[in-house]
Structure formats: C-alpha cells, structure tokens
N, CA, C, O and the ligand as a Tripos MOL2 file, in Angstrom:
@<TRIPOS>MOLECULE
protein
  297   295    75     0     0
PROTEIN
NO_CHARGES

@<TRIPOS>ATOM
      1 N          42.3370    6.3950   -1.8120 N.3       1 MET1
      2 CA         41.5530    7.5940   -2.0790 C.3       1 MET1
      3 C          40.6430    8.0220   -0.6720 C.2       1 MET1
      4 O          39.9930    7.2600    0.0430 O.2       1 MET1
      5 N          40.8110    9.3500   -0.5470 N.am      2 ARG2
      6 CA         40.0810    9.8290    0.7110 C.3       2 ARG2
      7 C          38.8070   10.7630    0.0420 C.2       2 ARG2
      8 O          38.8470   11.4990   -0.9440 O.2       2 ARG2
      9 N          37.7480   10.4740    0.8880 N.am      3 SER3
     10 CA         36.5140   11.2290    0.6630 C.3       3 SER3
     11 C          36.2330   12.1690    1.7690 C.2       3 SER3
     12 O          36.4530   12.0260    2.9710 O.2       3 SER3
     13 N          35.6730   13.2180    1.0890 N.am      4 ILE4
     14 CA         35.2770   14.3800    2.1170 C.3       4 ILE4
     15 C          33.6640   14.5500    1.8670 C.2       4 ILE4
     16 O          33.0950   14.8080    0.8060 O.2       4 ILE4
     17 N          33.1490   14.3440    3.0560 N.am      5 TYR5
     18 CA         31.6770   14.6450    2.9980 C.3       5 TYR5
     19 C          31.2620   15.9160    3.5390 C.2       5 TYR5
     20 O          31.7830   16.3600    4.5620 O.2       5 TYR5
     21 N          30.3830   16.5080    2.9300 N.am      6 ARG6
     22 CA         29.8910   18.0440    3.4050 C.3       6 ARG6
     23 C          28.3500   17.7630    3.6460 C.2       6 ARG6
     24 O          27.5590   17.2870    2.8330 O.2       6 ARG6
     25 N          28.1140   18.1510    4.9000 N.am      7 PHE7
     26 CA         26.5760   17.9320    5.1400 C.3       7 PHE7
     27 C          25.9100   19.2730    5.1010 C.2       7 PHE7
     28 O          26.4120   20.2320    5.6880 O.2       7 PHE7
     29 N          24.7540   19.3700    4.4010 N.am      8 VAL8
     30 CA         24.1090   20.4910    4.2840 C.3       8 VAL8
     31 C          22.6930   20.3980    5.0510 C.2       8 VAL8
     32 O          21.8740   19.5020    4.8470 O.2       8 VAL8
     33 N          22.5320   21.4490    5.9520 N.am      9 ALA9
     34 CA         21.2870   21.3710    6.6090 C.3       9 ALA9
     35 C          20.0490   21.7570    5.9930 C.2       9 ALA9
     36 O          19.9910   22.7820    5.3140 O.2       9 ALA9
     37 N          19.0620   21.0200    6.1760 N.am     10 HIS10
     38 CA         17.7610   21.1730    5.3940 C.3      10 HIS10
     39 C          16.6660   21.4060    6.6410 C.2      10 HIS10
     40 O          16.7940   20.9300    7.7690 O.2      10 HIS10
     41 N          15.5620   22.2470    6.1790 N.am     11 ARG11
     42 CA         14.5490   22.5800    6.9450 C.3      11 ARG11
     43 C          13.1980   22.4340    6.2950 C.2      11 ARG11
     44 O          13.0510   22.8280    5.1380 O.2      11 ARG11
     45 N          12.2170   21.9020    6.9560 N.am     12 LEU12
     46 CA         10.8050   21.8810    6.3790 C.3      12 LEU12
     47 C          10.0770   23.0720    6.7930 C.2      12 LEU12
     48 O           9.8860   23.4030    7.9640 O.2      12 LEU12
     49 N           9.6650   23.7240    5.7040 N.am     13 ARG13
     50 CA          8.7520   24.7910    6.0910 C.3      13 ARG13
     51 C           7.2430   24.6610    5.6170 C.2      13 ARG13
     52 O           6.9600   24.2430    4.4950 O.2      13 ARG13
     53 N           6.3590   25.0220    6.4860 N.am     14 ARG14
     54 CA          4.9820   24.9400    6.1950 C.3      14 ARG14
     55 C           4.6830   25.8500    5.0950 C.2      14 ARG14
     56 O           5.1400   26.9930    5.0940 O.2      14 ARG14
     57 N           3.8040   25.3250    3.9880 N.am     15 ILE15
     58 CA          3.1890   26.2730    3.1220 C.3      15 ILE15
     59 C           1.7470   26.5900    3.4230 C.2      15 ILE15
     60 O           0.8710   25.7530    3.2040 O.2      15 ILE15
     61 N           1.4810   27.7800    3.9190 N.am     16 PRO16
     62 CA         -0.0600   28.0300    4.3480 C.3      16 PRO16
     63 C          -0.9120   28.0490    3.2650 C.2      16 PRO16
     64 O          -0.5490   28.2340    2.1030 O.2      16 PRO16
     65 N          -2.3560   27.8090    3.7380 N.am     17 GLY17
     66 CA         -3.2840   27.9120    2.6690 C.3      17 GLY17
     67 C          -3.5510   26.6690    1.9420 C.2      17 GLY17
     68 O          -4.3850   26.6490    1.0380 O.2      17 GLY17
     69 N          -2.8540   25.5810    2.3060 N.am     18 SER18
     70 CA         -3.0110   24.3720    1.5100 C.3      18 SER18
     71 C          -4.4990   23.6710    1.8440 C.2      18 SER18
     72 O          -5.0190   23.6640    2.9600 O.2      18 SER18
     73 N          -5.0350   23.1160    0.6960 N.am     19 GLY19
     74 CA         -6.0660   22.4840    0.7840 C.3      19 GLY19
     75 C          -6.0630   21.0950    1.5120 C.2      19 GLY19
     76 O          -5.0450   20.4240    1.6840 O.2      19 GLY19
     77 N          -7.2930   20.7540    1.9080 N.am     20 PRO20
     78 CA         -7.1240   19.2470    2.4470 C.3      20 PRO20
     79 C          -6.6970   18.2340    1.5940 C.2      20 PRO20
     80 O          -7.0230   18.2570    0.4070 O.2      20 PRO20
     81 N          -5.9410   17.2620    2.1020 N.am     21 ILE21
     82 CA         -5.5910   16.0610    1.5450 C.3      21 ILE21
     83 C          -6.0270   14.8720    2.2680 C.2      21 ILE21
     84 O          -5.7280   14.8240    3.4610 O.2      21 ILE21
     85 N          -6.7240   13.8380    1.7230 N.am     22 TYR22
     86 CA         -7.4220   12.6730    2.3170 C.3      22 TYR22
     87 C          -6.4280   11.5020    1.9750 C.2      22 TYR22
     88 O          -5.7840   11.4560    0.9270 O.2      22 TYR22
     89 N          -6.3840   10.7000    2.8280 N.am     23 LEU23
     90 CA         -5.8120    9.3900    2.6390 C.3      23 LEU23
     91 C          -6.3380    8.2220    3.5160 C.2      23 LEU23
     92 O          -6.2440    8.3830    4.7330 O.2      23 LEU23
     93 N          -6.8710    7.0830    3.0610 N.am     24 ALA24
     94 CA         -7.2850    6.0840    3.8800 C.3      24 ALA24
     95 C          -6.2240    4.8560    3.8840 C.2      24 ALA24
     96 O          -5.7290    4.4440    2.8350 O.2      24 ALA24
     97 N          -5.9390    4.3420    5.0790 N.am     25 ILE25
     98 CA         -4.9240    3.1590    5.1440 C.3      25 ILE25
     99 C          -5.6290    2.0680    5.8570 C.2      25 ILE25
    100 O          -6.1970    2.2320    6.9370 O.2      25 ILE25
    101 N          -5.5620    0.8190    5.1330 N.am     26 CYS26
    102 CA         -6.1460   -0.3590    5.7060 C.3      26 CYS26
    103 C          -5.3790   -0.6860    7.1180 C.2      26 CYS26
    104 O          -4.1760   -0.4580    7.2450 O.2      26 CYS26
    105 N          -6.1180   -1.1960    8.0850 N.am     27 THR27
    106 CA         -5.4280   -1.4090    9.3800 C.3      27 THR27
    107 C          -5.0060   -2.9410    9.6390 C.2      27 THR27
    108 O          -4.5010   -3.3430   10.6870 O.2      27 THR27
    109 N          -5.2880   -3.7070    8.5410 N.am     28 ARG28
    110 CA         -5.0030   -5.0260    8.7670 C.3      28 ARG28
    111 C          -3.5550   -5.3890    8.7610 C.2      28 ARG28
    112 O          -2.7820   -5.0300    7.8720 O.2      28 ARG28
    113 N          -3.2390   -6.0740    9.7350 N.am     29 GLU29
    114 CA         -1.6730   -6.2520   10.0520 C.3      29 GLU29
    115 C          -0.9600   -6.7340    8.7170 C.2      29 GLU29
    116 O           0.1200   -6.2650    8.3570 O.2      29 GLU29
    117 N          -1.6400   -7.6910    8.0260 N.am     30 ASP30
    118 CA         -1.0820   -8.3280    6.8640 C.3      30 ASP30
    119 C          -1.1870   -7.5810    5.5430 C.2      30 ASP30
    120 O          -0.7860   -8.0760    4.4900 O.2      30 ASP30
    121 N          -1.7790   -6.2790    5.6370 N.am     31 CYS31
    122 CA         -2.1400   -5.6230    4.5500 C.3      31 CYS31
    123 C          -1.5860   -4.1560    4.3440 C.2      31 CYS31
    124 O          -0.6760   -3.9250    3.5480 O.2      31 CYS31
    125 N          -2.1470   -3.2520    5.0540 N.am     32 HIS32
    126 CA         -1.5530   -1.7990    5.1250 C.3      32 HIS32
    127 C          -1.5890   -1.1190    3.7560 C.2      32 HIS32
    128 O          -0.8260   -0.1800    3.5300 O.2      32 HIS32
    129 N          -2.4440   -1.5590    2.8410 N.am     33 GLU33
    130 CA         -2.6860   -0.8550    1.5980 C.3      33 GLU33
    131 C          -3.3470    0.5420    1.9490 C.2      33 GLU33
    132 O          -4.0190    0.7960    2.9490 O.2      33 GLU33
    133 N          -3.0510    1.2900    1.0330 N.am     34 ASP34
    134 CA         -3.6830    2.6610    1.1650 C.3      34 ASP34
    135 C          -4.1720    3.3770   -0.1210 C.2      34 ASP34
    136 O          -3.7030    3.0290   -1.2050 O.2      34 ASP34
    137 N          -5.0070    4.2670   -0.0490 N.am     35 SER35
    138 CA         -5.6390    4.7880   -1.1430 C.3      35 SER35
    139 C          -4.8370    5.6440   -1.9620 C.2      35 SER35
    140 O          -5.1350    5.9170   -3.1250 O.2      35 SER35
    141 N          -3.7070    6.1170   -1.3000 N.am     36 GLY36
    142 CA         -2.9660    7.2810   -2.0420 C.3      36 GLY36
    143 C          -3.5930    8.5940   -1.6220 C.2      36 GLY36
    144 O          -4.7940    8.7160   -1.3800 O.2      36 GLY36
    145 N          -2.8230    9.4330   -1.5610 N.am     37 PRO37
    146 CA         -3.2030   10.8090   -1.0910 C.3      37 PRO37
    147 C          -4.1480   11.3920   -2.3120 C.2      37 PRO37
    148 O          -3.9030   11.2200   -3.5060 O.2      37 PRO37
    149 N          -5.2490   12.0990   -1.7930 N.am     38 SER38
    150 CA         -6.1520   12.8260   -2.7810 C.3      38 SER38
    151 C          -6.6780   13.9560   -2.2360 C.2      38 SER38
    152 O          -6.7750   14.0660   -1.0140 O.2      38 SER38
    153 N          -7.0870   14.9470   -3.1030 N.am     39 MET39
    154 CA         -7.8350   16.0960   -2.6320 C.3      39 MET39
    155 C          -9.2450   15.8500   -2.8000 C.2      39 MET39
    156 O         -10.0350   16.7350   -2.4730 O.2      39 MET39
    157 N          -9.6950   14.6570   -3.3130 N.am     40 ASP40
    158 CA        -11.0550   14.1740   -3.3970 C.3      40 ASP40
    159 C         -11.3000   13.1740   -2.4890 C.2      40 ASP40
    160 O         -10.8350   12.0380   -2.5740 O.2      40 ASP40
    161 N         -12.1940   13.6740   -1.4190 N.am     41 GLN41
    162 CA        -12.5530   12.8120   -0.3030 C.3      41 GLN41
    163 C         -13.3070   11.6070   -0.7970 C.2      41 GLN41
    164 O         -13.0200   10.4990   -0.3450 O.2      41 GLN41
    165 N         -14.3380   11.7660   -1.7770 N.am     42 VAL42
    166 CA        -15.1960   10.7610   -2.2250 C.3      42 VAL42
    167 C         -14.2470    9.6100   -2.7570 C.2      42 VAL42
    168 O         -14.4790    8.4480   -2.4210 O.2      42 VAL42
    169 N         -13.2150    9.9100   -3.5580 N.am     43 SER43
    170 CA        -12.5560    8.7880   -4.2780 C.3      43 SER43
    171 C         -11.7670    8.1060   -3.3620 C.2      43 SER43
    172 O         -11.3710    7.0010   -3.7340 O.2      43 SER43
    173 N         -11.3740    8.5630   -2.0320 N.am     44 VAL44
    174 CA        -10.6960    7.8810   -1.1200 C.3      44 VAL44
    175 C         -11.7290    7.0290   -0.1860 C.2      44 VAL44
    176 O         -11.4280    5.9220    0.2600 O.2      44 VAL44
    177 N         -12.8430    7.6000    0.0330 N.am     45 ASN45
    178 CA        -13.8700    6.7780    0.5400 C.3      45 ASN45
    179 C         -14.2950    5.6230   -0.3570 C.2      45 ASN45
    180 O         -14.4850    4.4950    0.0980 O.2      45 ASN45
    181 N         -14.4420    5.9430   -1.6750 N.am     46 ASP46
    182 CA        -14.7220    4.8150   -2.6830 C.3      46 ASP46
    183 C         -13.6060    3.7140   -2.6830 C.2      46 ASP46
    184 O         -13.8690    2.5180   -2.8020 O.2      46 ASP46
    185 N         -12.4510    4.1700   -2.5540 N.am     47 TRP47
    186 CA        -11.2520    3.0610   -2.3760 C.3      47 TRP47
    187 C         -11.5210    2.3200   -1.2540 C.2      47 TRP47
    188 O         -11.4040    1.0950   -1.2900 O.2      47 TRP47
    189 N         -11.8710    2.9050   -0.2510 N.am     48 ALA48
    190 CA        -11.9750    1.9150    1.2040 C.3      48 ALA48
    191 C         -13.0640    0.9790    0.9060 C.2      48 ALA48
    192 O         -12.9630   -0.1790    1.3090 O.2      48 ALA48
    193 N         -14.2270    1.4040    0.1600 N.am     49 VAL49
    194 CA        -15.4370    0.4750    0.0410 C.3      49 VAL49
    195 C         -15.0090   -0.6550   -0.8100 C.2      49 VAL49
    196 O         -15.2720   -1.8260   -0.5380 O.2      49 VAL49
    197 N         -14.2760   -0.2330   -1.9510 N.am     50 LYS50
    198 CA        -13.8710   -1.3300   -2.9040 C.3      50 LYS50
    199 C         -12.9330   -2.2380   -2.2430 C.2      50 LYS50
    200 O         -13.0970   -3.4480   -2.3940 O.2      50 LYS50
    201 N         -11.9980   -1.8100   -1.5500 N.am     51 HIS51
    202 CA        -10.9770   -2.6340   -0.8060 C.3      51 HIS51
    203 C         -11.8190   -3.4960    0.1180 C.2      51 HIS51
    204 O         -11.5920   -4.7060    0.1010 O.2      51 HIS51
    205 N         -12.7000   -3.0570    0.8690 N.am     52 CYS52
    206 CA        -13.3690   -3.9470    1.7690 C.3      52 CYS52
    207 C         -14.1270   -4.9670    0.9870 C.2      52 CYS52
    208 O         -14.1870   -6.1140    1.4280 O.2      52 CYS52
    209 N         -14.7860   -4.6070   -0.2820 N.am     53 GLY53
    210 CA        -15.5190   -5.5640   -1.1700 C.3      53 GLY53
    211 C         -14.5650   -6.6970   -1.5410 C.2      53 GLY53
    212 O         -14.9530   -7.8640   -1.5010 O.2      53 GLY53
    213 N         -13.2370   -6.3480   -1.9260 N.am     54 THR54
    214 CA        -12.4110   -7.3500   -2.5560 C.3      54 THR54
    215 C         -11.7430   -8.1700   -1.4450 C.2      54 THR54
    216 O         -11.3900   -9.3120   -1.7390 O.2      54 THR54
    217 N         -11.5330   -7.7240   -0.2220 N.am     55 THR55
    218 CA        -10.6330   -8.1900    0.7210 C.3      55 THR55
    219 C         -11.5500   -8.6100    2.1170 C.2      55 THR55
    220 O         -11.2170   -9.5500    2.8380 O.2      55 THR55
    221 N         -12.5600   -7.8960    2.3320 N.am     56 GLU56
    222 CA        -13.3200   -7.9730    3.5580 C.3      56 GLU56
    223 C         -12.4500   -7.4220    4.6460 C.2      56 GLU56
    224 O         -12.6460   -7.7720    5.8100 O.2      56 GLU56
    225 N         -11.4850   -6.5650    4.3270 N.am     57 HIS57
    226 CA        -10.8530   -5.8060    5.3460 C.3      57 HIS57
    227 C         -11.7320   -4.5570    5.6540 C.2      57 HIS57
    228 O         -11.9230   -3.7970    4.7050 O.2      57 HIS57
    229 N         -12.2540   -4.2650    6.7730 N.am     58 ASP58
    230 CA        -13.2330   -3.1090    7.0340 C.3      58 ASP58
    231 C         -12.8160   -2.1460    7.9280 C.2      58 ASP58
    232 O         -13.6850   -1.4260    8.4190 O.2      58 ASP58
    233 N         -11.6730   -1.9860    8.2360 N.am     59 LEU59
    234 CA        -11.1880   -0.9930    9.3470 C.3      59 LEU59
    235 C         -10.0200   -0.1860    8.7280 C.2      59 LEU59
    236 O          -9.0150   -0.7330    8.2750 O.2      59 LEU59
    237 N         -10.2270    1.1970    8.7390 N.am     60 PHE60
    238 CA         -9.4010    2.0380    7.9040 C.3      60 PHE60
    239 C          -9.0240    3.1390    8.9160 C.2      60 PHE60
    240 O          -9.8200    3.5150    9.7760 O.2      60 PHE60
    241 N          -7.7230    3.6660    8.7750 N.am     61 ILE61
    242 CA         -7.4040    4.9720    9.4690 C.3      61 ILE61
    243 C          -7.5630    5.9250    8.0910 C.2      61 ILE61
    244 O          -7.1250    5.7400    6.9550 O.2      61 ILE61
    245 N          -8.3380    6.9770    8.6300 N.am     62 ARG62
    246 CA         -8.5050    7.9440    7.5660 C.3      62 ARG62
    247 C          -7.7720    9.3710    7.9640 C.2      62 ARG62
    248 O          -8.1180    9.9430    8.9980 O.2      62 ARG62
    249 N          -6.8180    9.8890    7.1700 N.am     63 ILE63
    250 CA         -6.0220   10.9380    7.5430 C.3      63 ILE63
    251 C          -6.6440   12.0120    6.7340 C.2      63 ILE63
    252 O          -6.8970   11.7950    5.5490 O.2      63 ILE63
    253 N          -6.9300   13.2440    7.3250 N.am     64 VAL64
    254 CA         -7.1000   14.5250    6.6210 C.3      64 VAL64
    255 C          -6.0420   15.5670    7.0550 C.2      64 VAL64
    256 O          -5.9190   15.9670    8.2120 O.2      64 VAL64
    257 N          -5.3640   15.9240    6.1070 N.am     65 SER65
    258 CA         -4.2660   17.0130    6.3480 C.3      65 SER65
    259 C          -4.3690   18.2890    5.6130 C.2      65 SER65
    260 O          -4.7530   18.3250    4.4440 O.2      65 SER65
    261 N          -4.0250   19.3520    6.2990 N.am     66 THR66
    262 CA         -3.9340   20.5090    5.3790 C.3      66 THR66
    263 C          -2.4850   21.1210    5.5140 C.2      66 THR66
    264 O          -2.2720   22.2840    5.1690 O.2      66 THR66
    265 N          -1.4860   20.2970    6.0290 N.am     67 ASP67
    266 CA         -0.2780   20.6610    6.0550 C.3      67 ASP67
    267 C           0.6040   20.3110    4.9300 C.2      67 ASP67
    268 O           0.7860   19.1170    4.6920 O.2      67 ASP67
    269 N           1.1880   21.2360    4.1900 N.am     68 TYR68
    270 CA          2.0190   20.8840    3.3090 C.3      68 TYR68
    271 C           3.2280   21.5520    3.6720 C.2      68 TYR68
    272 O           3.1360   22.6760    4.1670 O.2      68 TYR68
    273 N           4.4900   20.9630    3.4800 N.am     69 VAL69
    274 CA          5.7880   21.4670    3.8290 C.3      69 VAL69
    275 C           6.7780   21.2930    2.5940 C.2      69 VAL69
    276 O           6.6460   20.3630    1.7990 O.2      69 VAL69
    277 N           7.7200   22.1980    2.4970 N.am     70 ARG70
    278 CA          8.7080   22.2200    1.5420 C.3      70 ARG70
    279 C          10.0400   22.2220    2.1520 C.2      70 ARG70
    280 O          10.3770   22.9610    3.0770 O.2      70 ARG70
    281 N          10.7710   21.3490    1.5760 N.am     71 VAL71
    282 CA         12.3090   21.2040    2.1000 C.3      71 VAL71
    283 C          13.1210   22.3750    1.5860 C.2      71 VAL71
    284 O          13.0940   22.6910    0.3960 O.2      71 VAL71
    285 N          13.8540   23.0270    2.5080 N.am     72 HIS72
    286 CA         14.7500   24.2100    1.9650 C.3      72 HIS72
    287 C          16.0600   23.7910    2.6520 C.2      72 HIS72
    288 O          16.2160   23.2610    3.7520 O.2      72 HIS72
    289 N          16.9950   24.1720    1.6950 N.am     73 ARG73
    290 CA         18.5030   24.2260    2.1580 C.3      73 ARG73
    291 C          18.7300   25.3610    3.0050 C.2      73 ARG73
    292 O          18.1870   26.4360    2.7500 O.2      73 ARG73
    293 N          19.5440   25.1980    4.0630 N.am     74 ASP74
    294 CA         19.8210   26.4610    4.9010 C.3      74 ASP74
    295 C          20.9520   26.9650    4.2890 C.2      74 ASP74
    296 O          21.4700   28.0010    4.7060 O.2      74 ASP74
    297 ZN         -6.5560   -4.3980    3.5910 Zn       75 ZN75
@<TRIPOS>BOND
     1     1     2 1
     2     2     3 1
     3     3     4 2
     4     3     5 am
     5     5     6 1
     6     6     7 1
     7     7     8 2
     8     7     9 am
     9     9    10 1
    10    10    11 1
    11    11    12 2
    12    11    13 am
    13    13    14 1
    14    14    15 1
    15    15    16 2
    16    15    17 am
    17    17    18 1
    18    18    19 1
    19    19    20 2
    20    19    21 am
    21    21    22 1
    22    22    23 1
    23    23    24 2
    24    23    25 am
    25    25    26 1
    26    26    27 1
    27    27    28 2
    28    27    29 am
    29    29    30 1
    30    30    31 1
    31    31    32 2
    32    31    33 am
    33    33    34 1
    34    34    35 1
    35    35    36 2
    36    35    37 am
    37    37    38 1
    38    38    39 1
    39    39    40 2
    40    39    41 am
    41    41    42 1
    42    42    43 1
    43    43    44 2
    44    43    45 am
    45    45    46 1
    46    46    47 1
    47    47    48 2
    48    47    49 am
    49    49    50 1
    50    50    51 1
    51    51    52 2
    52    51    53 am
    53    53    54 1
    54    54    55 1
    55    55    56 2
    56    55    57 am
    57    57    58 1
    58    58    59 1
    59    59    60 2
    60    59    61 am
    61    61    62 1
    62    62    63 1
    63    63    64 2
    64    63    65 am
    65    65    66 1
    66    66    67 1
    67    67    68 2
    68    67    69 am
    69    69    70 1
    70    70    71 1
    71    71    72 2
    72    71    73 am
    73    73    74 1
    74    74    75 1
    75    75    76 2
    76    75    77 am
    77    77    78 1
    78    78    79 1
    79    79    80 2
    80    79    81 am
    81    81    82 1
    82    82    83 1
    83    83    84 2
    84    83    85 am
    85    85    86 1
    86    86    87 1
    87    87    88 2
    88    87    89 am
    89    89    90 1
    90    90    91 1
    91    91    92 2
    92    91    93 am
    93    93    94 1
    94    94    95 1
    95    95    96 2
    96    95    97 am
    97    97    98 1
    98    98    99 1
    99    99   100 2
   100    99   101 am
   101   101   102 1
   102   102   103 1
   103   103   104 2
   104   103   105 am
   105   105   106 1
   106   106   107 1
   107   107   108 2
   108   107   109 am
   109   109   110 1
   110   110   111 1
   111   111   112 2
   112   111   113 am
   113   113   114 1
   114   114   115 1
   115   115   116 2
   116   115   117 am
   117   117   118 1
   118   118   119 1
   119   119   120 2
   120   119   121 am
   121   121   122 1
   122   122   123 1
   123   123   124 2
   124   123   125 am
   125   125   126 1
   126   126   127 1
   127   127   128 2
   128   127   129 am
   129   129   130 1
   130   130   131 1
   131   131   132 2
   132   131   133 am
   133   133   134 1
   134   134   135 1
   135   135   136 2
   136   135   137 am
   137   137   138 1
   138   138   139 1
   139   139   140 2
   140   139   141 am
   141   141   142 1
   142   142   143 1
   143   143   144 2
   144   143   145 am
   145   145   146 1
   146   146   147 1
   147   147   148 2
   148   147   149 am
   149   149   150 1
   150   150   151 1
   151   151   152 2
   152   151   153 am
   153   153   154 1
   154   154   155 1
   155   155   156 2
   156   155   157 am
   157   157   158 1
   158   158   159 1
   159   159   160 2
   160   159   161 am
   161   161   162 1
   162   162   163 1
   163   163   164 2
   164   163   165 am
   165   165   166 1
   166   166   167 1
   167   167   168 2
   168   167   169 am
   169   169   170 1
   170   170   171 1
   171   171   172 2
   172   171   173 am
   173   173   174 1
   174   174   175 1
   175   175   176 2
   176   175   177 am
   177   177   178 1
   178   178   179 1
   179   179   180 2
   180   179   181 am
   181   181   182 1
   182   182   183 1
   183   183   184 2
   184   183   185 am
   185   185   186 1
   186   186   187 1
   187   187   188 2
   188   187   189 am
   189   189   190 1
   190   190   191 1
   191   191   192 2
   192   191   193 am
   193   193   194 1
   194   194   195 1
   195   195   196 2
   196   195   197 am
   197   197   198 1
   198   198   199 1
   199   199   200 2
   200   199   201 am
   201   201   202 1
   202   202   203 1
   203   203   204 2
   204   203   205 am
   205   205   206 1
   206   206   207 1
   207   207   208 2
   208   207   209 am
   209   209   210 1
   210   210   211 1
   211   211   212 2
   212   211   213 am
   213   213   214 1
   214   214   215 1
   215   215   216 2
   216   215   217 am
   217   217   218 1
   218   218   219 1
   219   219   220 2
   220   219   221 am
   221   221   222 1
   222   222   223 1
   223   223   224 2
   224   223   225 am
   225   225   226 1
   226   226   227 1
   227   227   228 2
   228   227   229 am
   229   229   230 1
   230   230   231 1
   231   231   232 2
   232   231   233 am
   233   233   234 1
   234   234   235 1
   235   235   236 2
   236   235   237 am
   237   237   238 1
   238   238   239 1
   239   239   240 2
   240   239   241 am
   241   241   242 1
   242   242   243 1
   243   243   244 2
   244   243   245 am
   245   245   246 1
   246   246   247 1
   247   247   248 2
   248   247   249 am
   249   249   250 1
   250   250   251 1
   251   251   252 2
   252   251   253 am
   253   253   254 1
   254   254   255 1
   255   255   256 2
   256   255   257 am
   257   257   258 1
   258   258   259 1
   259   259   260 2
   260   259   261 am
   261   261   262 1
   262   262   263 1
   263   263   264 2
   264   263   265 am
   265   265   266 1
   266   266   267 1
   267   267   268 2
   268   267   269 am
   269   269   270 1
   270   270   271 1
   271   271   272 2
   272   271   273 am
   273   273   274 1
   274   274   275 1
   275   275   276 2
   276   275   277 am
   277   277   278 1
   278   278   279 1
   279   279   280 2
   280   279   281 am
   281   281   282 1
   282   282   283 1
   283   283   284 2
   284   283   285 am
   285   285   286 1
   286   286   287 1
   287   287   288 2
   288   287   289 am
   289   289   290 1
   290   290   291 1
   291   291   292 2
   292   291   293 am
   293   293   294 1
   294   294   295 1
   295   295   296 2
@<TRIPOS>SUBSTRUCTURE
     1 MET1         2 RESIDUE 1 A MET
     2 ARG2         6 RESIDUE 1 A ARG
     3 SER3        10 RESIDUE 1 A SER
     4 ILE4        14 RESIDUE 1 A ILE
     5 TYR5        18 RESIDUE 1 A TYR
     6 ARG6        22 RESIDUE 1 A ARG
     7 PHE7        26 RESIDUE 1 A PHE
     8 VAL8        30 RESIDUE 1 A VAL
     9 ALA9        34 RESIDUE 1 A ALA
    10 HIS10       38 RESIDUE 1 A HIS
    11 ARG11       42 RESIDUE 1 A ARG
    12 LEU12       46 RESIDUE 1 A LEU
    13 ARG13       50 RESIDUE 1 A ARG
    14 ARG14       54 RESIDUE 1 A ARG
    15 ILE15       58 RESIDUE 1 A ILE
    16 PRO16       62 RESIDUE 1 A PRO
    17 GLY17       66 RESIDUE 1 A GLY
    18 SER18       70 RESIDUE 1 A SER
    19 GLY19       74 RESIDUE 1 A GLY
    20 PRO20       78 RESIDUE 1 A PRO
    21 ILE21       82 RESIDUE 1 A ILE
    22 TYR22       86 RESIDUE 1 A TYR
    23 LEU23       90 RESIDUE 1 A LEU
    24 ALA24       94 RESIDUE 1 A ALA
    25 ILE25       98 RESIDUE 1 A ILE
    26 CYS26      102 RESIDUE 1 A CYS
    27 THR27      106 RESIDUE 1 A THR
    28 ARG28      110 RESIDUE 1 A ARG
    29 GLU29      114 RESIDUE 1 A GLU
    30 ASP30      118 RESIDUE 1 A ASP
    31 CYS31      122 RESIDUE 1 A CYS
    32 HIS32      126 RESIDUE 1 A HIS
    33 GLU33      130 RESIDUE 1 A GLU
    34 ASP34      134 RESIDUE 1 A ASP
    35 SER35      138 RESIDUE 1 A SER
    36 GLY36      142 RESIDUE 1 A GLY
    37 PRO37      146 RESIDUE 1 A PRO
    38 SER38      150 RESIDUE 1 A SER
    39 MET39      154 RESIDUE 1 A MET
    40 ASP40      158 RESIDUE 1 A ASP
    41 GLN41      162 RESIDUE 1 A GLN
    42 VAL42      166 RESIDUE 1 A VAL
    43 SER43      170 RESIDUE 1 A SER
    44 VAL44      174 RESIDUE 1 A VAL
    45 ASN45      178 RESIDUE 1 A ASN
    46 ASP46      182 RESIDUE 1 A ASP
    47 TRP47      186 RESIDUE 1 A TRP
    48 ALA48      190 RESIDUE 1 A ALA
    49 VAL49      194 RESIDUE 1 A VAL
    50 LYS50      198 RESIDUE 1 A LYS
    51 HIS51      202 RESIDUE 1 A HIS
    52 CYS52      206 RESIDUE 1 A CYS
    53 GLY53      210 RESIDUE 1 A GLY
    54 THR54      214 RESIDUE 1 A THR
    55 THR55      218 RESIDUE 1 A THR
    56 GLU56      222 RESIDUE 1 A GLU
    57 HIS57      226 RESIDUE 1 A HIS
    58 ASP58      230 RESIDUE 1 A ASP
    59 LEU59      234 RESIDUE 1 A LEU
    60 PHE60      238 RESIDUE 1 A PHE
    61 ILE61      242 RESIDUE 1 A ILE
    62 ARG62      246 RESIDUE 1 A ARG
    63 ILE63      250 RESIDUE 1 A ILE
    64 VAL64      254 RESIDUE 1 A VAL
    65 SER65      258 RESIDUE 1 A SER
    66 THR66      262 RESIDUE 1 A THR
    67 ASP67      266 RESIDUE 1 A ASP
    68 TYR68      270 RESIDUE 1 A TYR
    69 VAL69      274 RESIDUE 1 A VAL
    70 ARG70      278 RESIDUE 1 A ARG
    71 VAL71      282 RESIDUE 1 A VAL
    72 HIS72      286 RESIDUE 1 A HIS
    73 ARG73      290 RESIDUE 1 A ARG
    74 ASP74      294 RESIDUE 1 A ASP
    75 ZN75       297 GROUP 0 **** ****
C-alpha cells in the first residue's frame, strides 16, 4: 500500500490586546518545575515561595508575556 502525504502550511498570528500572563520556572538543574501560566501574578509569586519552602530551591525565572498567538492554516 502506498501512502500520500499532504502538508498544509500553518502560521502563527499574534492576537493584539492580550493581557499579561505570568510564569515562574525553578532554575535547579534537577527540578525545572513551574507554576503554570496564570494571569494572576500573586498566585505565581506564591507558588515560588511555597516551592522554595518545600524544596529550598530559591532561584526562578519569571516570565511575563503579553503575546498570544493563534495557529492558522494557510
Ligand atoms: Zn525546584
């Protein structure tokens, strides 16, 4: 049986006016847990404090993004 593959081009388009999304990521080489994305900065900060309290991992990358993109087929 012979298969035919068809490739469809996709593009990412930015959605303007999106609100900020926060994310904290633990930098420990053996961990890299993250808070999960949230629009609530306080909950992300609270996650980092709790993570530090339970693991003693105390350095995080905190990302703030206002960039939403949607995938569109060409
Ligand atoms: Zn950690």
